[in-house]
N, C-alpha and C positions, 0 to 999 in steps of 0.2 A: 503493500499500499504506500502511495505517495501523496495522498490527498489530505484534506483536513481532518480525516477521521484516523489518520495514522497515529498509533499510541506514542511512536517514537518522536512525532511531532507536537505533543501535546493534546492530540485530538482524542476522539472517543468514537469506538465503534457505534454506528446507528443501531445496534442490536444488544449492546452491552447493557447490563441492568442499569436502570435510571436511579439517580439519587432519590432520596426520599422527598417527594413532592406532595404538596397538599393541592390536589387537583380541581377542587371546588373554591379556591382563592384566586382573584385576579393576581396575575403578574405584576410586580412592583414596577412603576414607571418611572423613568429618569426626570429629573427636574428638567424643565424647558422653559424656564423664565426669559421673557423676551424673545421667544421663537413664536411666529405666526404660523399656526396649521395651514399647509397647502393641501390642496385636493388631489393628493397622489392616490393612484389605484392600480392595483396590480392588473396588467394587461395579458400576460400569457407566461408560461413557464415551460421549459423543455424536459420532457421525459424521455430518458435514454432507454432504448429497449434492444434485446437480442434479436427479437422478431418484430419489426415495427408493424405490420399488418395484424399480427396476432394480438399484440398489446392494446392497439387502437381499438380493436374489434371487443376485446375484453371490456375495456373502459366503458364504451358506448352501451354494450350489451348489458353489463352490471348494473349501471348507473341510468339505464334507459334515456340516453341522450341520441340525438341524431347520428346518423353514420358520419364517419370522419371524412374531411375533404383534403385534397392534396393542396399544399402551399409550398413549392420548392421540394426541399428534400423533406418535410415534414408530413405527416398526416396530422391534421388538426381536430382535436376533438373539442368542441364548443360548449361551455356551460351556459345556463340560463343569465347569469349576471355578467356575461360579456367576457370572462376570463377564458383563455383557452390553454389546454394542454397540447402542446405541440410534440407528437412523438417522433423521435428521431431514431434511426437504425444506428447501432452503435457495436462495431465489431469487438471492441474491448471488453473486459469485464465490467459489468454493471455496478456501479456504486449506489446502493439503495437509499431511497430517499422517502420521505413522508409526504403524503397529499391528503387534506382532509376536505370533506365536503359538507356544507350546511344544507340539510334537506327538511323538507316538512315532514310531519307525522306521517302522512300517507305515502310520501316518497320513501321514507324510512320502510315501511312495510313492505313495499314493492321490492326495494333493493334486498332487505333481507330475505324475502322470499327467494329472489334469484341467487343469492348466495347459497341458501339452504338447498334450492333444487339442483345446483351443481355440486353439492357434497363439499363445499370449501371450508376450510377450517377458519373460524373466526374466535375474537377474544373481546374481552371487556375492557383491556388495557393495552398501552401502546408497547409494554415489554413482552407481551404474550404470555402472561403468567396466569391469566384467568379464562382458560378455553372454554368454548362454548357458552359463553356468557355474554350478555349486553350490560353497559353501564347505565346509570340514571344521573349523571353529573349534571349539575344546574338545573335540576328538574326536568330534564329531557332524555333522550335516549342516545347512546352511541356504540358504536363497534367498530373492530379493527380486522381487517384481512388482507392478503397479500395478493399482489398481481403475478402473472407468469414469471417475471424478473426478480420478485422478492420485494418491490416497493410496497411500503406499509401503507396501506389506504385506510380511511377513516370516514364514517358517516356520523354525524351529529345533528340533532334536533334542536338545540340551544347553543348558543356561542358561548365559549368559555368565560366565566365570570358574570353570566347574566342572571344566575340563580339566586 
């Protein structure tokens, strides 16, 4: 490993045990005195995949999204809030990432149903210590599962810190 998760460079494996965290408390915010908030929004992120077509299809099918569209070297998976997951073919070993999706209660039920119908493993926590469970953080529901390349996917019905 030579990336940010390389333990010899002070990083942490994305699947190493997480420190003790209180998941129901909002993260502390740094002081921003004198800083004017700008209307910054996430537009897209790149999802590296060993099989671009398989990964894009997996995302759209499980999440119930429209079929991906081609944009240059990417297969673009468009979400309802305008943020896209641009799936890129990557011949190198995939560095696992985490992608979280805020969904309605009805969408949660639909997605959870597709996860179970495919026989996919799922967990209530990001460290995958609570298999076959969902969580109820912030008064909502959430769960984690993996895509074909091991990316840690999450659906939640309430944003963290909203409960």
